[in-house]
C-alpha positions as YAML, in Angstrom:
chain: A
units: angstrom
residues:
- id: 1
  name: MET
  ca: [0.00, 0.00, 0.00]
- id: 2
  name: ASN
  ca: [1.32, 3.42, -0.92]
- id: 3
  name: THR
  ca: [0.54, 5.95, 1.81]
- id: 4
  name: SER
  ca: [1.19, 9.64, 1.96]
- id: 5
  name: SER
  ca: [2.48, 11.54, 4.97]
- id: 6
  name: TYR
  ca: [-1.14, 12.58, 5.67]
- id: 7
  name: ILE
  ca: [-2.33, 9.05, 6.40]
- id: 8
  name: LYS
  ca: [-1.86, 7.53, 9.84]
- id: 9
  name: ILE
  ca: [-2.18, 3.79, 10.31]
- id: 10
  name: SER
  ca: [-2.26, 2.15, 13.71]
- id: 11
  name: ASN
  ca: [-4.13, -0.50, 15.69]
- id: 12
  name: ILE
  ca: [-6.63, 0.35, 18.42]
- id: 13
  name: TYR
  ca: [-5.09, -2.31, 20.69]
- id: 14
  name: ASP
  ca: [-1.45, -1.15, 20.30]
- id: 15
  name: ASP
  ca: [0.53, 0.63, 22.99]
- id: 16
  name: ILE
  ca: [-1.61, -0.28, 26.00]
- id: 17
  name: PRO
  ca: [0.71, -0.19, 29.02]
- id: 18
  name: ASP
  ca: [1.05, -3.21, 31.31]
- id: 19
  name: ASN
  ca: [0.65, -0.96, 34.34]
- id: 20
  name: LEU
  ca: [-2.55, 1.10, 34.17]
- id: 21
  name: PRO
  ca: [-3.14, 2.81, 37.54]
- id: 22
  name: GLU
  ca: [-5.56, 5.28, 35.91]
- id: 23
  name: GLU
  ca: [-7.87, 5.02, 32.95]
- id: 24
  name: LEU
  ca: [-6.01, 5.74, 29.69]
- id: 25
  name: VAL
  ca: [-7.49, 8.29, 27.26]
- id: 26
  name: ASP
  ca: [-5.82, 8.84, 23.88]
- id: 27
  name: ILE
  ca: [-7.11, 11.38, 21.36]
- id: 28
  name: LEU
  ca: [-6.98, 9.60, 18.01]
- id: 29
  name: ALA
  ca: [-8.33, 12.46, 15.89]
- id: 30
  name: SER
  ca: [-9.90, 15.87, 16.41]
- id: 31
  name: LYS
  ca: [-11.24, 18.77, 14.41]
- id: 32
  name: GLY
  ca: [-10.96, 22.11, 16.20]
- id: 33
  name: ASP
  ca: [-12.17, 23.08, 19.67]
- id: 34
  name: GLY
  ca: [-15.87, 22.64, 18.95]
- id: 35
  name: GLY
  ca: [-15.63, 19.91, 16.33]
- id: 36
  name: ILE
  ca: [-15.41, 16.16, 16.47]
- id: 37
  name: ARG
  ca: [-12.98, 14.41, 18.84]
- id: 38
  name: ILE
  ca: [-12.34, 10.67, 18.65]
- id: 39
  name: GLU
  ca: [-10.81, 8.95, 21.68]
- id: 40
  name: ARG
  ca: [-9.59, 5.53, 22.64]
- id: 41
  name: ILE
  ca: [-10.30, 4.85, 26.30]
- id: 42
  name: VAL
  ca: [-8.79, 1.87, 28.09]
- id: 43
  name: SER
  ca: [-10.14, 0.84, 31.50]
- id: 44
  name: ARG
  ca: [-8.93, -2.01, 33.69]
- id: 45
  name: GLY
  ca: [-11.30, -2.28, 36.63]
- id: 46
  name: HIS
  ca: [-11.70, 1.49, 36.72]
- id: 47
  name: SER
  ca: [-14.91, 3.31, 37.60]
- id: 48
  name: SER
  ca: [-16.05, 6.85, 38.29]
- id: 49
  name: PRO
  ca: [-15.17, 8.17, 41.75]
- id: 50
  name: PRO
  ca: [-17.99, 7.92, 44.31]
- id: 51
  name: GLY
  ca: [-20.56, 10.67, 43.75]
- id: 52
  name: TYR
  ca: [-18.95, 11.82, 40.47]
- id: 53
  name: TRP
  ca: [-21.15, 12.36, 37.40]
- id: 54
  name: TYR
  ca: [-19.93, 13.20, 33.91]
- id: 55
  name: ASP
  ca: [-21.78, 16.28, 32.61]
- id: 56
  name: GLN
  ca: [-20.33, 16.91, 29.17]
- id: 57
  name: ASP
  ca: [-20.99, 19.90, 26.91]
- id: 58
  name: ARG
  ca: [-21.10, 17.74, 23.78]
- id: 59
  name: ASN
  ca: [-22.86, 14.60, 22.59]
- id: 60
  name: GLU
  ca: [-20.93, 11.35, 22.89]
- id: 61
  name: TYR
  ca: [-21.17, 8.15, 20.86]
- id: 62
  name: VAL
  ca: [-19.44, 5.25, 22.62]
- id: 63
  name: LEU
  ca: [-18.65, 1.85, 21.09]
- id: 64
  name: LEU
  ca: [-17.35, -0.84, 23.42]
- id: 65
  name: LEU
  ca: [-14.74, -2.88, 21.55]
- id: 66
  name: LYS
  ca: [-13.40, -5.22, 24.22]
- id: 67
  name: GLY
  ca: [-14.15, -6.12, 27.84]
- id: 68
  name: SER
  ca: [-17.36, -5.03, 29.56]
- id: 69
  name: ALA
  ca: [-18.66, -2.07, 31.50]
- id: 70
  name: GLY
  ca: [-21.65, -0.79, 33.46]
- id: 71
  name: LEU
  ca: [-22.97, 2.76, 33.04]
- id: 72
  name: ARG
  ca: [-25.54, 4.50, 35.19]
- id: 73
  name: PHE
  ca: [-27.50, 7.64, 34.37]
- id: 74
  name: GLU
  ca: [-28.62, 10.21, 36.89]
- id: 75
  name: GLY
  ca: [-32.15, 9.56, 38.10]
- id: 76
  name: SER
  ca: [-32.00, 5.82, 37.42]
- id: 77
  name: GLU
  ca: [-30.92, 2.97, 39.66]
- id: 78
  name: ASP
  ca: [-30.49, 0.69, 36.63]
- id: 79
  name: THR
  ca: [-27.04, -0.12, 35.26]
- id: 80
  name: VAL
  ca: [-26.66, -0.30, 31.49]
- id: 81
  name: VAL
  ca: [-24.29, -3.18, 30.77]
- id: 82
  name: LEU
  ca: [-22.15, -2.94, 27.63]
- id: 83
  name: GLN
  ca: [-20.47, -5.91, 25.96]
- id: 84
  name: PRO
  ca: [-18.18, -5.93, 22.89]
- id: 85
  name: GLY
  ca: [-20.03, -4.50, 19.91]
- id: 86
  name: ASP
  ca: [-22.55, -2.55, 22.01]
- id: 87
  name: TRP
  ca: [-22.79, 1.18, 21.49]
- id: 88
  name: ILE
  ca: [-24.64, 3.98, 23.21]
- id: 89
  name: GLU
  ca: [-25.30, 7.58, 22.32]
- id: 90
  name: ILE
  ca: [-25.20, 9.98, 25.26]
- id: 91
  name: PRO
  ca: [-26.73, 13.43, 24.69]
- id: 92
  name: ALA
  ca: [-24.90, 16.51, 25.94]
- id: 93
  name: HIS
  ca: [-25.52, 17.20, 29.66]
- id: 94
  name: GLU
  ca: [-26.97, 13.72, 30.27]
- id: 95
  name: LYS
  ca: [-25.31, 13.04, 33.61]
- id: 96
  name: HIS
  ca: [-23.77, 9.59, 33.74]
- id: 97
  name: ARG
  ca: [-21.07, 7.59, 35.46]
- id: 98
  name: VAL
  ca: [-19.05, 4.43, 34.94]
- id: 99
  name: GLU
  ca: [-20.17, 2.03, 37.68]
- id: 100
  name: TRP
  ca: [-17.61, -0.67, 36.82]
- id: 101
  name: THR
  ca: [-15.35, -2.05, 34.11]
- id: 102
  name: ASP
  ca: [-14.02, -5.56, 33.61]
- id: 103
  name: THR
  ca: [-11.32, -6.52, 36.12]
- id: 104
  name: ASP
  ca: [-10.15, -9.62, 34.20]
- id: 105
  name: GLN
  ca: [-9.23, -7.87, 30.94]
- id: 106
  name: ASP
  ca: [-8.89, -4.44, 29.38]
- id: 107
  name: THR
  ca: [-12.09, -2.64, 28.48]
- id: 108
  name: VAL
  ca: [-11.45, -0.71, 25.27]
- id: 109
  name: TRP
  ca: [-13.88, 2.01, 24.23]
- id: 110
  name: LEU
  ca: [-14.06, 4.17, 21.11]
- id: 111
  name: ALA
  ca: [-15.67, 7.49, 22.01]
- id: 112
  name: VAL
  ca: [-16.72, 10.14, 19.52]
- id: 113
  name: HIS
  ca: [-17.55, 13.58, 20.95]
- id: 114
  name: TYR
  ca: [-19.49, 15.90, 18.63]
- id: 115
  name: PRO
  ca: [-21.58, 19.10, 18.72]
...
């Protein structure tokens, strides 16, 4: 394959450290301050701190690629369980938290933040 200097090729599972004391967030691509941002997130038994709720200014599309995770949304006692291949769209300012992620393997997410 002939690639130009403008094309980046990598693998979503590359460069995950053996030691992961905190959740890993890598920006894979972005378009300006208010545009689209694509992230790889790697969790290994991580969860949101007690009482902490994400309240993001932008919409978020999340695809779970590997592992498993439980999300909870403010006002609900139910946990939304995600398995590989599951995706969820979270509207801006929809308060949510990560209740748990897989402790036996990496949980790899692809998150797309957009206006």
